[in-house]
C-alpha positions as CSV (number, residue, x, y, z in Angstrom):
1,M,67.7,251.6,208.6
2,N,64.8,250.2,210.9
3,S,64.7,249.2,214.6
4,L,64.8,245.4,213.7
5,E,67.6,246.0,211.4
6,R,69.8,248.1,213.6
7,L,68.9,245.1,216.4
8,Y,70.6,242.1,214.2
9,E,73.3,244.7,213.0
10,S,74.3,245.4,217.1
11,L,73.8,241.8,218.0
12,A,76.4,240.7,215.5
13,A,78.7,243.5,216.4
14,G,78.1,242.6,220.0
15,A,79.2,239.2,219.3
16,T,82.8,240.2,218.3
17,D,83.2,243.1,220.7
18,K,81.9,241.7,224.0
19,R,83.9,238.5,223.8
20,H,85.6,237.8,227.4
21,A,88.0,235.1,228.3
22,H,86.8,232.8,230.9
23,A,88.2,229.7,232.7
24,A,87.2,226.5,231.1
25,L,84.3,224.8,232.4
26,A,84.0,221.1,233.1
27,T,81.5,219.9,230.5
28,R,82.1,216.0,230.3
29,A,82.6,213.2,232.4
30,E,86.4,213.0,231.8
31,H,87.2,216.5,233.2
32,L,86.1,215.6,236.5
33,T,88.2,212.2,236.3
34,A,91.4,211.6,238.1
35,P,93.7,208.7,237.7
36,A,93.1,206.2,240.4
37,E,94.9,202.8,241.1
38,P,92.2,199.9,241.1
39,V,92.0,196.6,242.6
40,T,91.4,193.3,241.0
41,P,89.2,190.3,242.5
42,E,92.5,188.8,243.3
43,H,93.3,191.4,245.9
44,T,92.1,190.2,249.2
45,N,90.4,192.2,251.6
46,D,93.4,192.5,253.7
47,D,95.0,194.1,250.4
48,V,92.3,196.9,250.9
49,C,92.9,197.8,254.2
50,Q,96.5,198.3,253.7
51,L,95.7,200.6,250.9
52,F,93.1,202.6,252.4
53,A,95.6,202.8,255.6
54,Q,98.3,203.9,253.2
55,N,96.3,206.5,251.7
56,E,94.1,208.4,254.1
57,V,92.4,210.8,251.6
58,Q,91.2,207.9,249.3
59,E,87.5,207.5,249.6
60,T,86.6,204.8,247.0
61,L,88.7,202.0,245.3
62,A,87.5,200.6,242.0
63,V,87.5,197.1,241.2
64,V,88.6,196.2,238.0
65,E,88.5,193.0,236.0
66,N,90.4,192.4,232.6
67,G,90.4,196.1,232.6
68,Q,86.6,196.8,232.9
69,P,85.1,197.8,236.1
70,I,82.9,195.6,237.8
71,G,82.7,197.4,241.2
72,L,83.3,199.9,243.7
73,I,84.4,199.8,247.4
74,N,83.6,202.5,249.8
75,R,86.1,203.3,252.6
76,H,83.6,204.1,255.1
77,I,81.4,201.2,254.6
78,F,84.4,198.7,254.1
79,M,86.2,200.0,257.3
80,E,82.7,199.8,259.3
81,Q,82.3,196.1,257.9
82,Y,85.6,195.0,258.3
83,A,86.0,196.5,262.0
84,R,83.1,194.1,263.2
85,P,84.1,190.8,265.4
86,F,85.9,188.1,263.6
87,A,85.4,189.9,260.2
88,R,89.2,190.1,259.7
89,D,89.4,186.6,260.5
90,V,86.6,185.4,258.4
91,F,87.1,187.8,255.4
92,G,90.6,188.8,255.5
93,R,92.0,186.5,253.0
94,K,88.8,186.2,251.0
95,S,88.6,188.4,247.4
96,C,87.6,192.0,248.0
97,I,84.3,191.4,246.1
98,A,82.9,190.4,249.0
99,F,82.5,194.3,250.4
100,M,82.2,196.1,246.8
101,D,79.4,197.8,245.1
102,K,78.3,195.7,242.6
103,S,76.5,198.3,240.8
104,P,78.4,201.7,240.9
105,V,77.7,204.1,238.3
106,I,79.9,203.8,235.4
107,V,79.9,206.2,232.6
108,D,81.7,207.0,229.6
109,R,84.3,209.8,229.5
110,G,82.5,212.0,227.0
111,L,79.2,211.7,228.9
112,P,78.0,215.3,228.9
113,I,77.8,216.7,232.7
114,E,74.0,217.3,232.4
115,T,73.3,213.6,231.6
116,L,75.7,212.4,234.4
117,V,73.7,214.7,236.8
118,R,70.6,212.8,235.7
119,A,72.4,209.5,236.3
120,A,73.6,210.4,239.6
121,V,69.9,211.5,240.5
122,E,68.5,208.2,239.4
123,A,71.2,206.6,241.5
124,G,70.0,208.3,244.7
125,T,72.7,209.4,247.2
126,R,75.4,206.8,246.2
127,V,77.2,209.0,243.9
128,L,77.7,211.8,246.6
129,K,79.2,209.5,248.6
130,D,81.0,207.1,246.2
131,G,81.1,209.0,243.3
132,F,81.5,207.2,240.1
133,I,83.7,205.4,237.6
134,T,84.8,206.5,234.1
135,T,85.7,204.4,231.0
136,A,87.2,205.0,227.8
137,E,85.6,202.4,225.2
138,G,84.9,200.3,228.3
139,Q,88.1,200.1,229.6
140,Y,88.7,201.7,233.4
141,L,89.9,205.5,233.3
142,G,89.6,206.6,236.6
143,L,87.4,207.8,239.2
144,G,85.2,211.1,239.8
145,T,84.0,212.3,243.2
146,G,80.3,213.6,244.0
147,Y,81.6,216.6,245.2
148,A,83.6,217.3,241.7
149,L,80.3,216.7,240.2
150,M,78.4,219.4,242.2
151,K,81.3,221.9,241.9
152,A,81.3,221.3,237.9
153,M,77.3,221.9,238.0
154,S,77.6,224.8,240.1
155,D,80.3,226.5,237.9
156,I,78.0,225.8,234.8
157,E,74.8,227.3,236.4
158,A,76.8,230.3,237.6
159,E,78.2,230.9,233.8
160,K,74.8,230.5,232.3
161,T,73.5,233.1,234.9
162,R,76.6,235.3,233.7
163,Q,75.5,235.1,229.9
164,L,72.4,235.9,230.7
165,L,72.8,238.7,232.9
166,S,75.2,239.9,230.4
167,S,72.6,239.3,227.4
168,I,70.4,241.2,229.1
169,G,72.5,244.3,229.9
170,Y,73.4,244.0,226.2
171,A,69.7,243.9,225.2
172,S,69.4,247.3,227.2
173,L,71.8,249.1,225.6
174,I,70.2,248.1,222.4
175,Q,66.8,249.2,223.5
176,R,67.9,252.6,225.1
177,S,69.6,253.1,221.9
178,H,66.6,252.7,219.7
179,L,64.6,255.6,222.3
180,A,67.5,258.2,221.5
181,E,66.3,260.0,218.7
182,S,62.8,260.0,220.4
183,D,64.6,261.6,223.5
184,L,65.7,264.3,221.3
185,A,62.3,264.8,219.4
186,L,61.0,264.9,222.7
187,R,63.2,267.6,224.3
188,E,62.9,269.8,221.2
189,G,59.3,269.5,220.8
190,L,58.2,270.0,224.4
191,P,60.5,272.0,226.6
192,D,58.4,271.2,229.7
193,H,58.2,267.6,229.9
194,A,59.3,264.4,231.9
195,L,59.3,260.7,231.4
196,L,58.9,258.0,234.3
197,W,60.3,255.2,232.2
198,Q,61.0,252.1,234.7
199,P,61.6,248.9,233.1
200,R,60.5,245.8,235.7
201,D,63.2,243.5,234.4
202,V,66.1,245.9,233.1
203,V,64.7,245.8,229.6
204,G,61.0,245.5,229.1
205,G,57.7,246.0,227.1
206,D,56.8,249.6,227.8
207,A,58.3,252.0,225.2
208,Y,57.9,255.2,223.5
209,F,58.3,257.2,220.2
210,F,58.4,261.0,219.4
211,R,58.9,262.4,215.9
212,R,58.7,266.3,215.0
213,T,56.7,266.5,211.5
214,A,55.4,269.1,209.3
215,A,52.2,268.5,211.1
216,G,53.3,268.7,214.4
217,L,55.0,266.7,217.3
218,V,53.7,262.8,216.9
219,G,53.9,261.1,220.2
220,C,53.2,257.8,221.2
221,V,53.5,255.9,224.6
222,F,53.0,251.8,224.3
223,D,52.9,248.9,226.5
224,C,53.4,245.4,224.9
225,T,52.8,241.9,225.7
226,G,55.5,240.6,228.5
227,H,58.1,241.6,230.3
228,G,61.8,241.4,230.1
229,V,63.3,240.2,226.9
230,P,60.5,239.0,225.1
231,G,58.2,242.5,226.0
232,A,61.5,244.3,224.6
233,F,61.5,242.6,221.3
234,M,57.9,243.6,221.0
235,T,58.6,247.0,221.6
236,L,61.2,247.0,218.7
237,I,58.5,245.5,216.2
238,A,56.4,248.3,217.4
239,L,59.0,250.9,216.9
240,S,60.0,249.7,213.7
241,F,56.6,250.1,212.4
242,L,56.5,253.7,213.6
243,E,59.8,254.7,212.3
244,Q,58.7,253.5,208.9
245,T,55.3,255.3,209.1
246,V,56.1,258.7,210.6
247,T,58.6,260.7,208.9
248,P,59.6,264.5,208.9
249,E,57.8,265.2,205.8
250,C,54.3,263.9,207.3
251,E,51.9,267.0,206.4
252,S,49.0,265.1,207.7
253,F,48.6,262.5,210.4
254,D,45.7,260.4,211.7
255,P,46.4,258.8,215.0
256,G,43.2,256.4,214.9
257,A,44.2,255.2,211.3
258,T,47.8,254.7,212.2
259,L,47.1,252.5,215.0
260,G,44.7,250.7,212.3
261,A,47.6,250.4,210.4
262,M,49.9,249.0,213.4
263,N,47.3,246.2,214.3
264,R,47.7,244.9,210.7
265,Y,51.3,245.2,210.7
266,I,51.8,243.5,214.1
267,K,49.3,240.7,213.2
268,R,51.4,240.0,209.9
269,V,54.7,240.0,211.5
270,L,53.6,237.6,214.2
271,Q,51.3,235.7,211.8
272,Q,48.3,236.2,214.1
273,R,45.3,235.5,212.3
274,Q,42.8,233.3,213.7
275,C,40.5,231.9,211.2
276,E,36.6,231.5,212.0
277,G,36.1,228.5,214.1
278,D,39.8,227.7,214.4
279,S,41.3,227.8,217.9
280,S,44.8,227.3,216.7
281,Y,46.9,230.1,215.1
282,G,50.5,231.2,214.8
283,S,53.2,229.2,213.3
284,S,54.7,227.3,216.2
285,S,53.0,224.9,218.6
286,R,52.6,227.4,221.2
287,P,49.9,229.7,220.0
288,S,51.3,233.1,219.7
289,N,48.8,236.0,220.8
290,D,50.7,239.2,221.6
291,G,50.0,242.6,220.9
292,L,50.1,246.4,222.7
293,D,48.2,248.9,224.4
294,A,49.0,252.3,222.8
295,A,48.3,256.3,223.2
296,L,48.9,257.9,219.7
297,F,48.5,261.8,219.4
298,L,49.7,264.8,217.1
299,L,50.0,268.0,218.9
300,A,49.6,271.0,216.8
301,P,52.2,273.5,216.2
302,D,50.6,276.0,218.5
303,G,50.2,273.8,221.2
304,A,46.6,274.4,221.6
305,S,45.1,271.2,220.5
306,L,45.9,267.8,219.5
307,Q,44.7,264.8,218.0
308,F,44.4,261.5,220.0
309,A,43.7,257.9,219.7
310,S,44.4,254.9,222.1
311,A,44.0,251.4,222.7
312,R,43.0,251.0,226.2
313,L,45.4,253.6,227.8
314,H,44.2,257.0,229.3
315,L,45.2,260.9,228.5
316,L,44.7,263.1,231.8
317,I,44.4,266.7,231.2
318,A,44.7,269.0,234.2
319,P,43.9,272.8,233.0
320,D,45.6,275.6,235.0
321,D,42.7,277.5,235.5
322,G,41.1,275.1,237.8
323,S,38.4,273.9,235.7
324,A,38.0,269.9,236.2
325,L,40.3,267.5,235.0
326,R,39.6,265.7,232.2
327,T,40.0,262.0,231.3
328,I,40.0,260.9,227.5
329,D,39.5,256.9,227.7
330,G,41.1,254.9,225.1
331,D,39.3,252.2,222.7
332,R,38.6,248.9,224.3
333,D,40.6,246.7,221.6
334,G,44.3,245.9,221.9
335,I,46.5,246.0,218.8
336,G,47.7,243.2,217.1
337,Y,46.3,240.4,219.2
338,A,44.8,237.4,217.3
339,D,41.2,238.2,218.6
340,T,41.6,241.8,217.2
341,A,39.9,241.9,213.7
342,D,42.5,243.1,210.7
343,D,40.1,245.7,210.0
344,Q,39.5,247.1,213.6
345,A,39.5,250.9,213.7
346,W,40.4,253.3,216.5
347,T,38.9,256.7,216.9
348,T,40.9,260.0,216.6
349,Q,39.5,262.3,219.2
350,Q,40.0,266.0,218.6
351,V,40.9,267.7,221.8
352,A,40.9,271.4,222.3
353,L,43.2,272.3,225.3
354,G,41.6,276.1,225.6
355,G,44.9,277.1,227.7
356,P,47.9,276.2,229.5
357,S,47.5,272.6,230.7
358,L,49.3,269.5,232.0
359,L,48.9,266.1,230.0
360,V,49.9,262.7,231.4
361,I,49.2,259.1,229.9
362,P,50.2,256.6,232.2
363,T,50.6,252.6,231.3
364,D,49.0,249.8,233.3
365,G,52.1,249.4,235.8
366,V,51.2,252.5,237.1
367,I,47.6,251.7,237.4
368,D,47.9,248.3,238.6
369,Q,50.6,248.1,241.0
370,I,49.6,246.8,244.1
371,G,50.6,248.8,247.4
372,G,49.7,251.2,250.1
373,P,48.2,250.2,253.6
374,R,45.3,248.0,252.3
375,Q,47.6,246.5,249.6
376,I,45.4,247.2,246.6
377,A,45.8,248.5,243.0
378,H,46.9,252.1,242.5
379,G,44.2,252.8,240.2
380,K,43.3,255.5,238.0
381,R,41.4,257.6,240.5
382,R,44.7,257.6,242.7
383,L,46.2,259.1,240.0
384,V,43.8,261.8,239.0
385,Q,43.8,263.1,242.7
386,F,47.5,263.7,242.6
387,M,47.4,265.6,239.6
388,E,44.4,267.7,241.0
389,Q,46.7,268.3,244.1
390,R,49.1,269.8,242.1
391,R,48.0,271.9,239.5
392,G,50.0,274.8,238.3
393,V,53.5,272.7,238.8
394,S,55.5,271.8,235.9
395,A,55.7,268.6,234.1
396,R,59.1,267.7,235.6
397,A,57.9,268.6,239.1
398,L,55.0,266.3,238.9
399,C,57.0,263.4,237.5
400,A,59.6,263.8,240.3
401,E,57.0,264.3,243.1
402,F,55.0,261.2,241.5
403,A,58.3,259.2,241.5
404,E,58.4,259.4,245.0
405,H,54.9,258.8,245.7
406,F,54.9,255.7,243.7
407,H,58.2,254.1,245.3
408,Q,56.0,254.7,248.5
409,W,52.9,253.4,247.4
410,Q,54.7,250.2,246.1
411,G,56.7,249.4,249.4
412,L,57.8,246.3,249.9
413,E,55.6,244.9,247.3
414,R,57.0,243.2,244.2
415,R,56.9,245.2,240.9
416,R,54.1,243.9,239.0
417,D,54.7,245.2,235.5
418,D,57.0,247.9,233.6
419,V,56.2,251.4,234.6
420,S,55.7,254.4,232.4
421,L,54.1,257.7,232.8
422,L,54.8,260.5,230.3
423,A,53.9,264.3,231.5
424,F,54.0,267.3,229.7
425,R,52.9,271.0,229.3
426,C,50.9,272.7,226.4
427,G,50.7,276.3,226.0
428,A,52.5,278.8,228.5
429,P,54.8,276.9,230.9
430,A,54.2,277.1,234.7
431,Q,57.0,278.2,236.8
432,E,59.1,275.7,238.1
433,Q,58.2,274.4,241.6
434,A,60.2,273.0,244.3
C-alpha cells in the first residue's frame, strides 16, 4: 500500500475515531430568536411608554399588523423623543407608528447566520442596536438581538478554528507516520546521523525518504512547493513515487534517472503539461505549477563513495583530514513543474569520499531564512563556515549545535519556510563531542 492509499485509509478511520461531542451551534436566524410580545398600530405611544417601563430589559418592540411585522421601536430612541417638551401631550394618544423604524431588518427563520450577517452589515449599525425581526412564512415569530448575532458568529469562527487545528494536528500524525519507515532505515544504515526537520506550520512541504537496498542505502531529502497542508500533500505524492520505485531488492540504482522518472510522475499526477504557445495548463481554473527540489543519493555499502543527483539542493562534504570542504551543487531545474520538460535529465555525480567525512544536505529553509544583526539571508556560505569550524565532530553534535545557532540567527524574525538539514558520517565515526 503506497502513501496516498494509506492517507485515504487514515482519513476514513479518523472520521470515525476522532469524533467529539460539541455544543450545538446557532446556524439559522431562528436559533437567535426569542419570543417577544409585539404591539400593533392601535397601540398608542403612551402604551409603548408603559410597556418599556414595565420591562426595563426590553430594548425593542416589534410593530405587527395582521400578523406581519411593519416596524421596530427602539427603547432609547423612543424615550429620547418622548421626553422632549410637549411630546407626551402631542403624541401620547397617537399611534405608536410615529416613532417606529419603518424599515427594520426582517429575516425568515431559516436564514443562515452567514447570510444574516451580510444583511446586518448592509443595514449598518442598526442591527447591533435594534436587533432584527424573525418571521415564519411572513408571520411575526420573535426578535433577535445584535449581541446574539455577534456571539453566534464568534462561536462559529471558534468552531471552524478548532476543526482546522484538529485537522492539521491529525495531518501531522499522518505525515509523520509516512516517515517512520525512513527513520528506521536511517538509524540502521547510518549509525552517526542527525536530522533537523522543522515544518513551519505543523505540517509542511519538506520531507525525507530512506531505504536499505541490495545496492546500498538510498536517501532523499526534498522540498516541495508550499507550506502547511498543501505542501504536505505534495510530500505524499513524492513519497508515493519513491515507495513504488525503491525496493529492498534493487541491485542497481541511478539517482539521476530516478529524478527524471519522478519528474514525469508528478507532471502526470498533477496534469502539469504545458503545450508550446499555450499559457494555460492544469485541469482547474487556477493553473497548477507545483513541484519540488530534491537531493537523491545512493551510498555504497562500504560507505566510501556515493552516487548523487540533485534538483537545486546542495551536498556539503567536510573531510576529517582537514582538506577543503567540498560543495556538490544540484542541477538548476526543479522536478514536476509545468515549465520543466518531460524528458528533463538530471546528472548522476560519482562522489568519492577518500576517508571519514561529514556530509550535510540543507533545504532552502536553512539558506533563505532572514536573521542576524543585519537582517539578511543565512546563506550557504555561512553554513559552510559553520561546518569548517566544527571539523571532526559527530553528526549529532553538529546538528544540535546548528539548531541552536539557527535559532539565534532567526531571532524575532518569522520563519520563512520549512527547515530541514540532514547530517551524516561516512567511514570511521568521529568521537562524540559535547
